[in-house]
Every structure is written in C-alpha cells, then in structure tokens.
DRENTORKOL-3810 file (N, C-alpha, C; in nm, 4 decimals):
REM DRENTORKOL-3810
@n.u->10.6787; n.v->9.4367; n.w->11.0777; ca.u->10.7818; ca.v->9.4912; ca.w->10.9914; c.u->10.7940; c.v->9.4090; c.w->10.8624
@n.u->10.7960; n.v->9.2749; n.w->10.8754; ca.u->10.8041; ca.v->9.1893; ca.w->10.7581; c.u->10.6811; c.v->9.2076; c.w->10.6690
@n.u->10.5650; n.v->9.2199; n.w->10.7306; ca.u->10.4423; ca.v->9.2387; ca.w->10.6535; c.u->10.4502; c.v->9.3667; c.w->10.5709
@n.u->10.4928; n.v->9.4755; n.w->10.6318; ca.u->10.5049; ca.v->9.6031; ca.w->10.5596; c.u->10.6040; c.v->9.5913; c.w->10.4443
@n.u->10.7150; n.v->9.5227; n.w->10.4696; ca.u->10.8160; ca.v->9.5046; ca.w->10.3652; c.u->10.7589; c.v->9.4246; c.w->10.2489
@n.u->10.6914; n.v->9.3129; n.w->10.2790; ca.u->10.6351; ca.v->9.2278; ca.w->10.1744; c.u->10.5290; c.v->9.3010; c.w->10.0937
@n.u->10.4444; n.v->9.3756; n.w->10.1607; ca.u->10.3404; ca.v->9.4499; ca.w->10.0886; c.u->10.4019; c.v->9.5595; c.w->10.0019
@n.u->10.5042; n.v->9.6264; n.w->10.0530; ca.u->10.5719; ca.v->9.7297; ca.w->9.9735; c.u->10.6405; c.v->9.6673; c.w->9.8525
@n.u->10.6993; n.v->9.5511; n.w->9.8719; ca.u->10.7644; ca.v->9.4810; ca.w->9.7616; c.u->10.6616; c.v->9.4393; c.w->9.6567
@n.u->10.5456; n.v->9.3940; n.w->9.7005; ca.u->10.4384; ca.v->9.3565; ca.w->9.6073; c.u->10.3888; c.v->9.4786; c.w->9.5301
@n.u->10.3784; n.v->9.5922; n.w->9.5978; ca.u->10.3381; ca.v->9.7157; ca.w->9.5288; c.u->10.4426; c.v->9.7522; c.w->9.4239
@n.u->10.5705; n.v->9.7448; n.w->9.4609; ca.u->10.6772; ca.v->9.7787; ca.w->9.3660; c.u->10.6748; c.v->9.6858; c.w->9.2455
@n.u->10.6589; n.v->9.5559; n.w->9.2700; ca.u->10.6530; ca.v->9.4592; ca.w->9.1610; c.u->10.5299; c.v->9.4849; c.w->9.0732
@n.u->10.4169; n.v->9.5141; n.w->9.1376; ca.u->10.2947; ca.v->9.5421; ca.w->9.0629; c.u->10.3055; c.v->9.6667; c.w->8.9773
@n.u->10.3586; n.v->9.7735; n.w->9.0346; ca.u->10.3734; ca.v->9.8991; ca.w->8.9593; c.u->10.4722; c.v->9.8812; c.w->8.8443
@n.u->10.5830; n.v->9.8098; n.w->8.8697; ca.u->10.6818; ca.v->9.7864; ca.w->8.7636; c.u->10.6207; c.v->9.7060; c.w->8.6491
@n.u->10.5431; n.v->9.6033; n.w->8.6828; ca.u->10.4789; ca.v->9.5217; ca.w->8.5786; c.u->10.3774; c.v->9.6046; c.w->8.5007
@n.u->10.2985; n.v->9.6859; n.w->8.5711; ca.u->10.2020; ca.v->9.7720; ca.w->8.5015; c.u->10.2726; c.v->9.8705; c.w->8.4093
@n.u->10.3797; n.v->9.9326; n.w->8.4592; ca.u->10.4538; ca.v->10.0293; ca.w->8.3778; c.u->10.5108; c.v->9.9617; c.w->8.2534
@n.u->10.5664; n.v->9.8429; n.w->8.2697; ca.u->10.6206; ca.v->9.7694; ca.w->8.1561; c.u->10.5086; c.v->9.7355; c.w->8.0569
@n.u->10.3954; n.v->9.6911; n.w->8.1080; ca.u->10.2828; ca.v->9.6578; ca.w->8.0211; c.u->10.2323; c.v->9.7778; c.w->7.9430
@n.u->10.2201; n.v->9.8906; n.w->8.0095; ca.u->10.1751; ca.v->10.0131; ca.w->7.9410; c.u->10.2752; c.v->10.0523; c.w->7.8332
@n.u->10.4051; n.v->10.0469; n.w->7.8665; ca.u->10.5105; ca.v->10.0799; ca.w->7.7698; c.u->10.4993; c.v->9.9886; c.w->7.6476
@n.u->10.4774; n.v->9.8594; n.w->7.6711; ca.u->10.4667; ca.v->9.7637; ca.w->7.5608; c.u->10.3443; c.v->9.7916; c.w->7.4733
@n.u->10.2360; n.v->9.8368; n.w->7.5345; ca.u->10.1140; ca.v->9.8644; ca.w->7.4592; c.u->10.1197; c.v->9.9975; c.w->7.3847
@n.u->10.1752; n.v->10.0981; n.w->7.4497; ca.u->10.1749; ca.v->10.2328; ca.w->7.3923; c.u->10.2860; c.v->10.2522; c.w->7.2890
@n.u->10.4027; n.v->10.1970; n.w->7.3152; ca.u->10.5174; ca.v->10.2176; ca.w->7.2262; c.u->10.5927; c.v->10.0861; c.w->7.2062
@n.u->10.5300; n.v->9.9883; n.w->7.1402; ca.u->10.5914; ca.v->9.8558; ca.w->7.1299; c.u->10.7287; c.v->9.8546; c.w->7.0618
@n.u->10.7467; n.v->9.9348; n.w->6.9585; ca.u->10.8762; ca.v->9.9352; ca.w->6.8910; c.u->10.9831; c.v->10.0004; c.w->6.9777
@n.u->10.9483; n.v->10.1066; n.w->7.0473; ca.u->11.0431; ca.v->10.1690; ca.w->7.1396; c.u->11.0829; c.v->10.0712; c.w->7.2501
@n.u->10.9830; n.v->9.9952; n.w->7.3021; ca.u->11.0120; ca.v->9.8951; ca.w->7.4044; c.u->11.1076; c.v->9.7899; c.w->7.3491
@n.u->11.0786; n.v->9.7416; n.w->7.2289; ca.u->11.1599; ca.v->9.6391; ca.w->7.1637; c.u->11.3055; c.v->9.6844; c.w->7.1510
@n.u->11.3251; n.v->9.8087; n.w->7.1148; ca.u->11.4610; ca.v->9.8608; ca.w->7.0961; c.u->11.5294; c.v->9.8966; c.w->7.2279
@n.u->11.4516; n.v->9.9264; n.w->7.3315; ca.u->11.5085; ca.v->9.9743; ca.w->7.4576; c.u->11.5500; c.v->9.8637; c.w->7.5539
@n.u->11.4843; n.v->9.7499; n.w->7.5497; ca.u->11.5101; ca.v->9.6443; ca.w->7.6483; c.u->11.6290; c.v->9.5593; c.w->7.6025
@n.u->11.7338; n.v->9.5525; n.w->7.6841; ca.u->11.8536; ca.v->9.4775; ca.w->7.6455; c.u->11.8222; c.v->9.3319; c.w->7.6108
@n.u->11.8753; n.v->9.2889; n.w->7.4964; ca.u->11.8617; ca.v->9.1498; ca.w->7.4551; c.u->11.7397; c.v->9.1180; c.w->7.3717
@n.u->11.6391; n.v->9.2012; n.w->7.3749; ca.u->11.5151; ca.v->9.1687; ca.w->7.3025; c.u->11.5389; c.v->9.1624; c.w->7.1522
@n.u->11.6188; n.v->9.2525; n.w->7.0991; ca.u->11.6405; ca.v->9.2540; ca.w->6.9539; c.u->11.7131; c.v->9.1280; c.w->6.9045
@n.u->11.7787; n.v->9.0565; n.w->6.9956; ca.u->11.8494; ca.v->8.9341; ca.w->6.9551; c.u->11.7563; c.v->8.8122; c.w->6.9522
@n.u->11.6313; n.v->8.8295; n.w->6.9939; ca.u->11.5389; ca.v->8.7158; ca.w->7.0003; c.u->11.4542; c.v->8.7015; c.w->6.8746
@n.u->11.4682; n.v->8.7907; n.w->6.7812; ca.u->11.3918; ca.v->8.7822; ca.w->6.6572; c.u->11.3462; c.v->8.9199; c.w->6.6131
@n.u->11.2860; n.v->8.9266; n.w->6.4945; ca.u->11.2423; ca.v->9.0560; ca.w->6.4413; c.u->11.1272; c.v->9.1153; c.w->6.5233
@n.u->11.1134; n.v->9.2445; n.w->6.5147; ca.u->11.0059; ca.v->9.3152; ca.w->6.5847; c.u->10.8704; c.v->9.2638; c.w->6.5363
@n.u->10.7834; n.v->9.2367; n.w->6.6325; ca.u->10.6472; ca.v->9.1932; ca.w->6.6029; c.u->10.5545; c.v->9.2694; c.w->6.6971
@n.u->10.4923; n.v->9.3735; n.w->6.6448; ca.u->10.4071; ca.v->9.4611; ca.w->6.7257; c.u->10.2961; c.v->9.3842; c.w->6.7964
@n.u->10.2339; n.v->9.2928; n.w->6.7281; ca.u->10.1247; ca.v->9.2153; ca.w->6.7867; c.u->10.1751; c.v->9.1347; c.w->6.9071
@n.u->10.2885; n.v->9.0680; n.w->6.8907; ca.u->10.3448; ca.v->8.9864; ca.w->6.9986; c.u->10.3822; c.v->9.0730; c.w->7.1196
@n.u->10.4477; n.v->9.1848; n.w->7.0952; ca.u->10.4867; ca.v->9.2735; ca.w->7.2061; c.u->10.3619; c.v->9.3219; c.w->7.2802
@n.u->10.2596; n.v->9.3590; n.w->7.2079; ca.u->10.1367; ca.v->9.4058; ca.w->7.2736; c.u->10.0644; c.v->9.2935; c.w->7.3469
@n.u->10.0658; n.v->9.1729; n.w->7.2925; ca.u->10.0072; ca.v->9.0587; ca.w->7.3645; c.u->10.0750; c.v->9.0406; c.w->7.5002
@n.u->10.2074; n.v->9.0435; n.w->7.5002; ca.u->10.2818; ca.v->9.0268; ca.w->7.6254; c.u->10.2586; c.v->9.1475; c.w->7.7159
@n.u->10.2402; n.v->9.2647; n.w->7.6570; ca.u->10.2069; ca.v->9.3838; ca.w->7.7364; c.u->10.0777; c.v->9.3640; c.w->7.8153
@n.u->9.9794; n.v->9.3009; n.w->7.7529; ca.u->9.8543; ca.v->9.2710; ca.w->7.8240; c.u->9.8792; c.v->9.1768; c.w->7.9413
@n.u->9.9666; n.v->9.0791; n.w->7.9221; ca.u->10.0015; ca.v->8.9883; ca.w->8.0322; c.u->10.0629; c.v->9.0666; c.w->8.1471
@n.u->10.1520; n.v->9.1594; n.w->8.1170; ca.u->10.2151; ca.v->9.2381; ca.w->8.2233; c.u->10.1131; c.v->9.3271; c.w->8.2954
@n.u->10.0123; n.v->9.3754; n.w->8.2247; ca.u->9.9057; ca.v->9.4500; ca.w->8.2931; c.u->9.8324; c.v->9.3589; c.w->8.3916
@n.u->9.8066; n.v->9.2365; n.w->8.3512; ca.u->9.7403; ca.v->9.1407; ca.w->8.4405; c.u->9.8292; c.v->9.1062; c.w->8.5597
@n.u->9.9583; n.v->9.0849; n.w->8.5349; ca.u->10.0506; ca.v->9.0532; ca.w->8.6444; c.u->10.0552; c.v->9.1670; c.w->8.7463
@n.u->10.0722; n.v->9.2887; n.w->8.6963; ca.u->10.0782; ca.v->9.4044; ca.w->8.7858; c.u->9.9499; c.v->9.4205; c.w->8.8644
@n.u->9.8384; n.v->9.4041; n.w->8.7972; ca.u->9.7085; ca.v->9.4148; ca.w->8.8651; c.u->9.6928; c.v->9.3071; c.w->8.9713
@n.u->9.7395; n.v->9.1857; n.w->8.9424; ca.u->9.7290; ca.v->9.0759; ca.w->9.0398; c.u->9.8062; c.v->9.1093; c.w->9.1669
@n.u->9.9262; n.v->9.1621; n.w->9.1532; ca.u->10.0033; ca.v->9.1961; ca.w->9.2734; c.u->9.9390; c.v->9.3117; c.w->9.3495
@n.u->9.8902; n.v->9.4111; n.w->9.2792; ca.u->9.8299; ca.v->9.5260; ca.w->9.3478; c.u->9.6964; c.v->9.4892; c.w->9.4133
@n.u->9.6139; n.v->9.4132; n.w->9.3455; ca.u->9.4875; ca.v->9.3707; ca.w->9.4063; c.u->9.5152; c.v->9.2810; c.w->9.5267
@n.u->9.6167; n.v->9.1964; n.w->9.5163; ca.u->9.6546; ca.v->9.1115; ca.w->9.6286; c.u->9.6962; c.v->9.1901; c.w->9.7514
@n.u->9.7595; n.v->9.3038; n.w->9.7299; ca.u->9.7956; ca.v->9.3902; ca.w->9.8436; c.u->9.6688; c.v->9.4403; c.w->9.9114
@n.u->9.5711; n.v->9.4815; n.w->9.8329; ca.u->9.4476; ca.v->9.5404; ca.w->9.8862; c.u->9.3484; c.v->9.4364; c.w->9.9383
@n.u->9.3539; n.v->9.3154; n.w->9.8862; ca.u->9.2569; ca.v->9.2107; ca.w->9.9214; c.u->9.3301; c.v->9.0861; c.w->9.9732
@n.u->9.3612; n.v->9.0834; n.w->10.1022; ca.u->9.4392; ca.v->8.9709; ca.w->10.1568; c.u->9.3794; c.v->8.8331; c.w->10.1291
@n.u->9.2473; n.v->8.8237; n.w->10.1249; ca.u->9.1849; ca.v->8.6928; ca.w->10.1028; c.u->9.2071; c.v->8.6402; c.w->9.9599
@n.u->9.2472; n.v->8.7269; n.w->9.8677; ca.u->9.2756; ca.v->8.6865; ca.w->9.7297; c.u->9.4251; c.v->8.6750; c.w->9.7021
@n.u->9.5052; n.v->8.7123; n.w->9.7984; ca.u->9.6494; ca.v->8.7258; ca.w->9.7804; c.u->9.7158; c.v->8.5981; c.w->9.7300
@n.u->9.6911; n.v->8.4852; n.w->9.7941; ca.u->9.7590; ca.v->8.3615; ca.w->9.7550; c.u->9.7242; c.v->8.3246; c.w->9.6101
@n.u->9.5984; n.v->8.3308; n.w->9.5746; ca.u->9.5573; ca.v->8.2941; ca.w->9.4386; c.u->9.6149; c.v->8.3899; c.w->9.3346
@n.u->9.6031; n.v->8.5205; n.w->9.3603; ca.u->9.6502; ca.v->8.6186; ca.w->9.2628; c.u->9.8021; c.v->8.6178; c.w->9.2504
@n.u->9.8709; n.v->8.6220; n.w->9.3645; ca.u->10.0167; ca.v->8.6233; ca.w->9.3598; c.u->10.0704; c.v->8.4901; c.w->9.3097
@n.u->10.0037; n.v->8.3812; n.w->9.3460; ca.u->10.0474; ca.v->8.2504; ca.w->9.2986; c.u->10.0361; c.v->8.2381; c.w->9.1477
@n.u->9.9240; n.v->8.2815; n.w->9.0917; ca.u->9.9049; ca.v->8.2743; ca.w->8.9466; c.u->10.0068; c.v->8.3634; c.w->8.8748
@n.u->10.0249; n.v->8.4853; n.w->8.9223; ca.u->10.1213; ca.v->8.5771; ca.w->8.8598; c.u->10.2632; c.v->8.5213; c.w->8.8703
@n.u->10.2955; n.v->8.4664; n.w->8.9852; ca.u->10.4299; ca.v->8.4115; ca.w->9.0058; c.u->10.4529; c.v->8.2869; c.w->8.9215
@n.u->10.3486; n.v->8.2111; n.w->8.8966; ca.u->10.3605; ca.v->8.0938; ca.w->8.8098; c.u->10.4022; c.v->8.1374; c.w->8.6692
@n.u->10.3394; n.v->8.2420; n.w->8.6181; ca.u->10.3773; ca.v->8.2918; ca.w->8.4855; c.u->10.5200; c.v->8.3461; c.w->8.4870
@n.u->10.5529; n.v->8.4280; n.w->8.5880; ca.u->10.6876; ca.v->8.4839; ca.w->8.5961; c.u->10.7930; c.v->8.3744; c.w->8.6039
@n.u->10.7650; n.v->8.2685; n.w->8.6777; ca.u->10.8593; ca.v->8.1580; ca.w->8.6915; c.u->10.8731; c.v->8.0815; c.w->8.5603
@n.u->10.7624; n.v->8.0567; n.w->8.4946; ca.u->10.7680; ca.v->7.9919; ca.w->8.3638; c.u->10.8483; c.v->8.0733; c.w->8.2642
@n.u->10.8300; n.v->8.2032; n.w->8.2672; ca.u->10.9036; ca.v->8.2943; ca.w->8.1799; c.u->11.0532; c.v->8.2852; c.w->8.2086
@n.u->11.0903; n.v->8.2874; n.w->8.3357; ca.u->11.2318; ca.v->8.2781; ca.w->8.3733; c.u->11.2904; c.v->8.1426; c.w->8.3325
@n.u->11.2170; n.v->8.0349; n.w->8.3574; ca.u->11.2659; ca.v->7.9023; ca.w->8.3203; c.u->11.2810; c.v->7.8887; c.w->8.1691
@n.u->11.1921; n.v->7.9515; n.w->8.0958; ca.u->11.2034; ca.v->7.9509; ca.w->7.9496; c.u->11.3335; c.v->8.0180; c.w->7.9056
@n.u->11.3710; n.v->8.1275; n.w->7.9717; ca.u->11.4972; ca.v->8.1951; ca.w->7.9392; c.u->11.6164; c.v->8.1035; c.w->7.9682
@n.u->11.6120; n.v->8.0310; n.w->8.0783; ca.u->11.7194; ca.v->7.9357; ca.w->8.1095; c.u->11.7234; c.v->7.8226; c.w->8.0064
@n.u->11.6063; n.v->7.7759; n.w->7.9657; ca.u->11.5985; ca.v->7.6705; ca.w->7.8659; c.u->11.6630; c.v->7.7150; c.w->7.7350
@n.u->11.6375; n.v->7.8396; n.w->7.6942; ca.u->11.6969; ca.v->7.8911; ca.w->7.5704; c.u->11.8491; c.v->7.8869; c.w->7.5761
@n.u->11.9047; n.v->7.9131; n.w->7.6929; ca.u->12.0501; ca.v->7.9034; ca.w->7.7100; c.u->12.0928; c.v->7.7562; c.w->7.7063
@n.u->12.0190; n.v->7.6718; n.w->7.7757; ca.u->12.0551; ca.v->7.5299; ca.w->7.7847; c.u->12.0583; c.v->7.4615; c.w->7.6483
@n.u->11.9682; n.v->7.4999; n.w->7.5577; ca.u->11.9629; ca.v->7.4346; ca.w->7.4264; c.u->12.0402; c.v->7.5110; c.w->7.3190
@n.u->12.1058; n.v->7.6198; n.w->7.3577; ca.u->12.1919; ca.v->7.6913; ca.w->7.2647; c.u->12.1256; c.v->7.7999; c.w->7.1822
@n.u->12.0018; n.v->7.8339; n.w->7.2132; ca.u->11.9354; ca.v->7.9428; ca.w->7.1403; c.u->11.9990; c.v->8.0764; c.w->7.1767
@n.u->12.0326; n.v->8.0918; n.w->7.3040; ca.u->12.0994; ca.v->8.2125; ca.w->7.3540; c.u->12.2293; c.v->8.1722; c.w->7.4213
@n.u->12.3230; n.v->8.2645; n.w->7.4267; ca.u->12.4488; ca.v->8.2354; ca.w->7.4953; c.u->12.4308; c.v->8.2528; c.w->7.6457
@n.u->12.5243; n.v->8.2002; n.w->7.7223; ca.u->12.5184; ca.v->8.2100; ca.w->7.8686; c.u->12.5196; c.v->8.3541; c.w->7.9168
@n.u->12.5667; n.v->8.4459; n.w->7.8345; ca.u->12.5673; ca.v->8.5875; ca.w->7.8744; c.u->12.4256; c.v->8.6422; c.w->7.8918
@n.u->12.3261; n.v->8.5709; n.w->7.8399; ca.u->12.1866; ca.v->8.6143; ca.w->7.8553; c.u->12.1398; c.v->8.6021; c.w->8.0000
@n.u->12.1970; n.v->8.5086; n.w->8.0750; ca.u->12.1507; ca.v->8.4861; ca.w->8.2126; c.u->12.1706; c.v->8.6098; c.w->8.3002
@n.u->12.2920; n.v->8.6649; n.w->8.3110; ca.u->12.3054; ca.v->8.7855; ca.w->8.3939; c.u->12.2365; c.v->8.9078; c.w->8.3329
@n.u->12.2326; n.v->8.9142; n.w->8.2001; ca.u->12.1655; ca.v->9.0269; ca.w->8.1347; c.u->12.0165; c.v->9.0282; c.w->8.1664
@n.u->11.9552; n.v->8.9106; n.w->8.1660; ca.u->11.8116; ca.v->8.8994; ca.w->8.1874; c.u->11.7722; c.v->8.8951; c.w->8.3345
@n.u->11.8682; n.v->8.8733; n.w->8.4232; ca.u->11.8367; ca.v->8.8537; ca.w->8.5648; c.u->11.7475; c.v->8.9633; c.w->8.6241
@n.u->11.7807; n.v->9.0921; n.w->8.6084; ca.u->11.6988; ca.v->9.1946; ca.w->8.6752; c.u->11.5539; c.v->9.2000; c.w->8.6282
@n.u->11.5297; n.v->9.1745; n.w->8.5011; ca.u->11.3940; ca.v->9.1903; ca.w->8.4474; c.u->11.3182; c.v->9.0586; c.w->8.4318
@n.u->11.3872; n.v->8.9459; n.w->8.4430; ca.u->11.3207; ca.v->8.8173; ca.w->8.4197; c.u->11.3279; c.v->8.7269; c.w->8.5429
@n.u->11.4483; n.v->8.6955; n.w->8.5864; ca.u->11.4645; ca.v->8.6005; ca.w->8.6972; c.u->11.4294; c.v->8.6624; c.w->8.8316
@n.u->11.4762; n.v->8.7840; n.w->8.8566; ca.u->11.4495; ca.v->8.8481; ca.w->8.9859; c.u->11.2999; c.v->8.8654; c.w->9.0128
@n.u->11.2204; n.v->8.9127; n.w->8.9164; ca.u->11.0765; ca.v->8.9221; ca.w->8.9441; c.u->11.0136; c.v->8.7859; c.w->8.9780
@n.u->11.0616; n.v->8.6790; n.w->8.9150; ca.u->11.0089; ca.v->8.5455; ca.w->8.9470; c.u->11.0450; c.v->8.5073; c.w->9.0900
@n.u->11.1684; n.v->8.5340; n.w->9.1303; ca.u->11.2118; ca.v->8.5029; ca.w->9.2676; c.u->11.1313; c.v->8.5848; c.w->9.3679
@n.u->11.1140; n.v->8.7121; n.w->9.3393; ca.u->11.0369; ca.v->8.7993; ca.w->9.4288; c.u->10.8918; c.v->8.7517; c.w->9.4354
@n.u->10.8323; n.v->8.7234; n.w->9.3215; ca.u->10.6936; ca.v->8.6772; ca.w->9.3197; c.u->10.6747; c.v->8.5482; c.w->9.3969
@n.u->10.7645; n.v->8.4521; n.w->9.3767; ca.u->10.7553; ca.v->8.3262; ca.w->9.4507; c.u->10.7727; c.v->8.3476; c.w->9.6005
@n.u->10.8671; n.v->8.4331; n.w->9.6373; ca.u->10.8896; ca.v->8.4625; ca.w->9.7793; c.u->10.7668; c.v->8.5275; c.w->9.8419
@n.u->10.7082; n.v->8.6221; n.w->9.7705; ca.u->10.5874; ca.v->8.6873; ca.w->9.8208; c.u->10.4722; c.v->8.5878; c.w->9.8326
@n.u->10.4615; n.v->8.4985; n.w->9.7362; ca.u->10.3544; ca.v->8.3982; ca.w->9.7409; c.u->10.3730; c.v->8.3046; c.w->9.8598
@n.u->10.4953; n.v->8.2605; n.w->9.8850; ca.u->10.5217; ca.v->8.1741; ca.w->10.0008; c.u->10.4899; c.v->8.2470; c.w->10.1307
@n.u->10.5248; n.v->8.3751; n.w->10.1376; ca.u->10.4915; ca.v->8.4550; ca.w->10.2561; c.u->10.3396; c.v->8.4639; c.w->10.2724
@n.u->10.2687; n.v->8.4868; n.w->10.1613; ca.u->10.1226; ca.v->8.4980; ca.w->10.1665; c.u->10.0593; c.v->8.3657; c.w->10.2108
@n.u->10.1144; n.v->8.2555; n.w->10.1651; ca.u->10.0628; ca.v->8.1245; ca.w->10.2072; c.u->10.0816; c.v->8.1083; c.w->10.3577
@n.u->10.1998; n.v->8.1426; n.w->10.4064; ca.u->10.2261; ca.v->8.1322; ca.w->10.5509; c.u->10.1313; c.v->8.2221; c.w->10.6293
@n.u->10.1073; n.v->8.3428; n.w->10.5796; ca.u->10.0161; ca.v->8.4360; ca.w->10.6469; c.u->9.8733; c.v->8.3834; c.w->10.6482
@n.u->9.8338; n.v->8.3168; n.w->10.5413; ca.u->9.6964; ca.v->8.2678; ca.w->10.5325; c.u->9.6705; c.v->8.1514; c.w->10.6269
@n.u->9.7769; n.v->8.0886; n.w->10.6732; ca.u->9.7627; ca.v->7.9749; ca.w->10.7639; c.u->9.7607; c.v->8.0167; c.w->10.9099
@n.u->9.7784; n.v->8.1439; n.w->10.9353; ca.u->9.7712; ca.v->8.1925; ca.w->11.0734; c.u->9.9012; c.v->8.1722; c.w->11.1485
@n.u->9.8932; n.v->8.1577; n.w->11.2806; ca.u->10.0126; ca.v->8.1453; ca.w->11.3641; c.u->10.0978; c.v->8.0254; c.w->11.3227
@n.u->10.2244; n.v->8.0339; n.w->11.3544; ca.u->10.3181; ca.v->7.9273; ca.w->11.3200; c.u->10.2714; c.v->7.7947; c.w->11.3777
@n.u->10.2989; n.v->7.6889; n.w->11.3065; ca.u->10.2540; ca.v->7.5560; ca.w->11.3471; c.u->10.3024; c.v->7.5203; c.w->11.4879
@n.u->10.4230; n.v->7.5579; n.w->11.5211; ca.u->10.4793; ca.v->7.5203; ca.w->11.6499; c.u->10.4206; c.v->7.5966; c.w->11.7672
@n.u->10.3437; n.v->7.7006; n.w->11.7412; ca.u->10.2914; ca.v->7.7817; ca.w->11.8511; c.u->10.1465; c.v->7.7494; c.w->11.8840
@n.u->10.0965; n.v->7.6404; n.w->11.8307; ca.u->9.9571; ca.v->7.6044; ca.w->11.8586; c.u->9.9402; c.v->7.5653; c.w->12.0049
@n.u->9.8291; n.v->7.6076; n.w->12.0573; ca.u->9.7944; ca.v->7.5716; ca.w->12.1950; c.u->9.7383; c.v->7.4297; c.w->12.1956
@n.u->9.7692; n.v->7.3506; n.w->12.2966; ca.u->9.7092; ca.v->7.2177; ca.w->12.3038; c.u->9.5597; c.v->7.2299; c.w->12.3207
@n.u->9.4884; n.v->7.1366; n.w->12.2628; ca.u->9.3427; ca.v->7.1371; ca.w->12.2744; c.u->9.3029; c.v->7.1193; c.w->12.4199
@n.u->9.1987; n.v->7.1908; n.w->12.4579; ca.u->9.1497; ca.v->7.1785; ca.w->12.5982; c.u->9.0878; c.v->7.0409; c.w->12.6162
@n.u->9.1125; n.v->6.9854; n.w->12.7304; ca.u->9.0522; ca.v->6.8540; ca.w->12.7602; c.u->8.9247; c.v->6.8745; c.w->12.8370
@n.u->8.8308; n.v->6.7908; n.w->12.8095; ca.u->8.7013; ca.v->6.8004; ca.w->12.8790; c.u->8.7156; c.v->6.7498; c.w->13.0222
@n.u->8.6568; n.v->6.8212; n.w->13.1150; ca.u->8.6586; ca.v->6.7774; ca.w->13.2544; c.u->8.5317; c.v->6.6993; c.w->13.2819
@n.u->8.5449; n.v->6.5902; n.w->13.3540; ca.u->8.4289; ca.v->6.5086; ca.w->13.3859; c.u->8.3884; c.v->6.5291; c.w->13.5274
END
C-alpha cells in the first residue's frame, strides 16, 4: 500500500513539474503573470523563465523515469529533490535577508516548499526500498557445522 502511494505521489509530482515546465516554455509571460508572487521578484525575463522551464522538464522526467526504473530511482529522485530543496531554501533565505516579506512563506509553500518536502520524502523512501528488508529483521548468519 505504501509503495503504491509513493509511486502515485511521484507520478503526480512528475506530471506537475512537466506541466509547469511546458507552461513556462510555451507561454512564459502568461506563466509570469499567473503564478502568485512571481511579478514581485523582478521584471519579466523570457529567457530566464524558459531556462527554469527546462529545469522543470528535467525534474518531472526524473520523477517519472524513477517510477518506471526502480534501479535509477534513488539517483534520479535524489538529484531532483536536491534542486527542489535548494530552491525552497533560497526562498527562505530571501525572507531571512529582507528581500521578500514573511508573507512569501505561506504563499510559496504549495509550489515551492511542499514539492521539496515531497521529493525528499520520496527519496528517503526509495533509499529504504533499495536497502531491502528492514535492518532489524535480518536473519542471523548460519553457523558452519563441524
């Protein structure tokens, strides 16, 4: 049951990242105007929005490929989650140094912090899965009979 939930969550995160990336590439100005808080971070820059759109395509692809290829899951989800976490921490840093007001934290949570938390959680689950049975359930090694 947990495995199905985690894989479904990874698919949802992957599809959402892909959709966001496509939106950023196809209609960068519409994306800039539609996403809450983005217009307060500086003037519209089509090149920058499209660059980040490419990153979101990679993130989405990493989560989806990880669902299909368990042996690549830890590396792909870990790399994607590292970027998502860095992105979220950068948003917190902007608040900490006064670039953005504290109201940015709850505003950004659904699209910035939550994906990082989900990605990290999925990566930790994938690491646990890659290690096999729980550490405490190991069978004692057989002893040689003489």
